[in-house]
N, C-alpha and C positions, 0 to 999 in steps of 0.2 A: 215349629213349635208350639201348640196350640194354647197348652195352659204354662207358657213362661211367659217373661216378658220379651220384649224387642233383643233377639240374636243379632252381633255385627256382624255384616256382609261379609268380613271378613272369614268371619268360621261359616257363615250358610252355604258360599260357593263350593268348598271343597268336601263338604258333607250334604251337599244335597237330596242326596238318593235315601241318605241314611235317615236324614228329619222330615223326608217324606214320608217316613215308617211309624212316625212317633204317635200316641194313642193317649189322651189324656184322660183321666179318671178323677174320681172323687170319691173319699169315704170318710164315715165319721167315724173317728177313732173311741177307746173303750171309754174315757170320759168325755163325749159329748162335743170334742174337737173337730172341727171339718180338716181334714186333709188331702191334697191337692199330689197327685203324684203323674206317673208318667210312663208309658210302659212301651218297646221298641222288640217287635217281630213278634211271629205268635208260635212258636214251633221252637222244641230242643229244650234242654236244659236250663234253667232259670239264674241268671245273673242280679241280686239285688245291689244296685251301690249308693251306698252311704256315704252321702255328700259332707264335703266341708263346710265349717260354718262360711254362708255368704255363699256356698258354689251349687252350682247347679249342673242340667244334664250337660251343658257345653264340655264342660270340664273332662268327661267320659268319652268326647266322641272319636280320638285316636285308638280306646281299646273299643269300642261297640264298631268300629269300621272294622278293626281285625277279627272281631269274632263272631259277626251278627250271622255268618254263615251257617253257625254252630249252634248258637247261646238265643235267649230272649234276655230280655233288659227290663227291671222295674227300678226305677228311683222316686224319689216324695222330697218334697219341697218339706223342710222342718217346721215343726209351728211354732208358731210368730214369723215368720218368713215368709214374704212373695207371696204366692198364691191360696198357703192354708192359711187357716183361722190364724187373727194377729193379735186380738185382743185379750190376750193373758196377760196373767201375775205370777209372778213369785214360784213356788211348786211344780206350777204348769206345763214350766217349761225343763225337766230337769231330765237327765239323761234316760234314765228310765221309762219316761213317758213316751220318748224320742223311739225308743224300744219297742214299747206298746204300738207304736204308732207301723212300725214295718210289721209288726204281726196282723195288724189290721186291712194294710194293703195287702199283702199275701193270703189272706181269706178271703177278701175282695175280688182278687183275679182267680181262686181255687189250688192257690199254690201249696203245695204240703212241704216241700223245704226247698231250698237254692241255697248256692255260693252267697257268702258274704263280699263284697269288694268295698273297702273302705279308706278314704282321703283325709287325713287329718282327724277335725270333729267325728267324720265315719268312723275311725279306729275305734274311737272309744264305745258308739253306737254298735260298731258290730260285736266288739266283746262282750256289751253289755246283753245283748240277743241271746250269743252262744254261751252264755254263764246262764239265762234262763228261759232259752228254747232250744237245747240243745238237740232235739230228734231233727231243728227243724233247718240245720244247717249242716250241709254237704262239705263244706270246706272255707277256710278265710283267708282271703289277700286285704293284709292289712300293709298302706303306702302313707309315709311320711305321719305316722301317727305318735302315740303312745297310750299309753292304761289309763292315765289320768293325772289331775292336780297340775295342771300345766303351767300355773304360775310358778311353781317352786324352778321350773327350767327352762322357760321361756328366755328367748335371747343371749343361750348360754350353750353353743354348738358345741364345745370342747369338752368341759366338765362344770359338773354344777359349783353355782356360787348360792351360797346360803342367803334368801331371801325374804322381808316379809309380807307374808300373804297379807297382813292388816294392809298395808299401802296399796298395794296394786288394787286389793278391794275397794280402797275410799278412795283410788283413780278414777275405775269404773264407775262408781259411785256417781262422782263430781261428774262426767263426762254425762252420766245419762241425764243430766239435770239441767246440761248445757247443750242440748243435739245439733244445736244450730252452730255450734264451735265447730263439733264431730262433723258438721256435712262441712263444712267451708275446709277441712284439713282436708278431707278427703276431694273436695273439689278441686283443690290445688294439686296434690295428689295425682287424679284424674289430666289435669294439664301437664303435669312432671312427664307421666305417662307416654300423654297424648305426642310430646315434645322428643322426647326419647325414642318414640314409634317413629317416627315420619322421620328425622335422623340418620337412623341405625338403616332405614333403607334408604337412601340418598348415599351413604356411603357404601351401601353394596354389603353390608353385615351383620343381617339378620338372619342368623343360622337356625334359630328357634321362633319362627314367625307366630307358633299359635301360643307362648310365653305372652309375649305384648301383646296381642287381642286376648287373652285371656284376662289377662291383668286388668284389661280397660273394659273388658266385660262387667269384670268381678266389681271395680268399685263404682262403673254406671248401676248394679243391681243394686249394691246398697245403700245408693243415695235414694235410693225408690222406693226402697221397703222400710219398715219400721227401725230405725238405726236405735232406738232403746231397747230393743227386742237384742238385735245382734251385739248389742254390748251386754247385756244381762245373759244372754249364753256364754259368754266369756265367765262369767263366775259360777256360773253351773258346770261348765268343765273342768274350773278348778276343785270344785267342791265333789267332784264325781273320782271314784278309784277304783278299780276290778285287780287291782295288782296281787291281792291275796286268794284272787280266785284264778288268776293264770294256770297254776298248774293243774287245775281240772278241765282245762281245755283239750280236748282230745284231736277236734277234728286237725286236718291236713289244713296247715297253715305256713303259706308266703308273708314273709316281712320283708319289706321293700324300703331303705331310707338314704338320705344322702348326706354324704359327707359335711357338707354347708348348712346344714337346715338349719336356722336360726330360731325355727318358732316348736318343732318339734325334735330337739336334737336327737341326732346318731345313735348317744349312747344308751337312750331310752329303747331302741328297738332291738340292741343288742340285750339288754335287761329282759327282755321280753321272748327272745328267741330262745334265751337260757330257761325262763321257766314255762314256758308252752313246749308240754312234752314233743319231741322230735322235727319242731315249728324249726323251716330253712330260712335265712337270714341274708338279704342282696343288700349288699352295701353299694351305692355308686359313687364315684370318686367326685368331688366337686359339685355333687347334686344340690338341687338345693331344696323348699319344699315343694316345687314341681318339677318331681322327677319324672312322672308318667310324662307331661309334656316336653319337658328339655331331653329325655332322653327314651324315646318311644322303642329305638332301634335295639334296648335295652332290655327296658320294662317287658316289652311285650312278648317276646321269648320267651323270658321266665315266668310270667301270667299262663301261656299259653300250655305249658310243662309241668306247671303245676297242675293245670285243668284236666289236663289228660291221664296224670296219674290218679285222677278218683273217676271220669267219666269213661275212659279209657284203659282199665286195667291190665297189665300184661297177665301170659298164663301162668298161673300159679302164686299171682303178686295177691289174692284175696287171701290165701292161708297164711301169707305172711304178716296178714294186717296188726295182729299183735303186737310185731316187732316194731311197725315202721314208729311206734306210738311211744316207742320207751328212748326216742333221742338218737333214730336211723338217719334222720332227717338232719342233723345238724352240720353247719358249713365247716369241716374242719377239713375236711379231704383235700387235694387236687384237683381228682373228679368230681367235685361237687362244686368248686369253686365258682363265683360268678361269672367268669369270665368261661369257663366248661360250660355253665347252665345256661349263657346267654344264646352259647351258639345250637 
């Protein structure tokens, strides 16, 4: 990965062939901000991967490995983080700007339209892009995310509890003033993750090694980027919302959530599925904010099935396209249950 921070060896070994196919690029966004991006593959329909806040290409490797024989992948570092330009202030990091950056990356690669696959923050970026550039979207895959206003629901997995946004914003602003404290907390967290990783390996109980590796990689990356920008992006995520525009999203949409997701609670995915015409909601019991790494055996077949319905339509399916956008894909029947869909 020539355009990324150093990747943990545990990630490199199982994905050496994929990583060898990564090509780095750079483009100047519409407001003259430099954006770094990466491309995997050179043929087939395109899937644009919108990262979670602080995430990079490594978080998508199971998905890329599963689909690389048929698809080309594009992802980018959000402005303010990692290899993209980081000397930014205020509105320059708003969610609409990230959607503009994706448009600039697609333009640079000569891509007219792509499937959008977003995780966490990437769900908001994907929805913003889909409402502003609908003609450039083939379909949506929304994993562990929400439509916006994250401070109103974070750490509330089962039902919404009223909170004062001002207090949370004040807490973030205080942390921005003392980044060394945040770095200290993160370094302590990294040591804790390291200890748990080695303990689980010794006990032979590491059922999902990519989860532990992913957390280690995530914390290490954040320690080496602009921590203040990372924190400010939380405020931008809370300031953003496309809830009122969800009924206008007519693209085929797969929504994946975990019942134990404390950051973007499962009930928000239900709300999105109700408001996006014909959206299908796959709920993973006991899944957390990292369902792609925790349960690839369930998530990946659902993604493949979703993509097949767009890129390989069955005979006569094109004639019924209008019907599909009026709720025919709601997960209300046994035939369309998560278990049946995963098969």
